[in-house]
C-alpha positions, 0 to 999 in steps of 0.5 A: 726688975725683970722678975716683978714684971714677969710676975705682973705679967704672970698675974695679969695672964692669970686673971685673964685666963680666969677671967674668960673661963669663969665668962664661958662657964657663965655663958654655959649654964645660962644657955643650959638654963634658957634653951628649955625654955626657949621650946616651951616659949615657941611651943607656948606661941604656936599652939596662942596662934592656933588659938586664935585661928578657931576663936577668929573662926568661930567668930565668924560661924557665930556671926553668919549663922546667927544673922537674922535671914538665918533664923528667919529661913531656919524656923520656915523650914525646919518649924514651918513658922513664916511671917504673917502674909501680907495683910491687905485692907480695904477702904469702905467710904461708907457715910451710914456706918459709924464706929461706936464707942 
């Protein structure tokens, strides 16, 4: 009976040790595969954040430079274009004047 119990314990110990070794090896393999991918992902996230910030700045510049007031100022200064001067209308009240169709 003692020999059978010793063999059972020995087999259990061997299976447990074998399982531990397999688990350790699999963790090492998974880590060696995922570590470069994690580094690459971090690099891509950093680049994405940089591009989003750059996009925000460019959008802001476009909004500022395409406002109507900025365009009017540029046309006046660089192209010498300006809005027509204020026009004055004179109303003459004379019954002898008649408009012809």
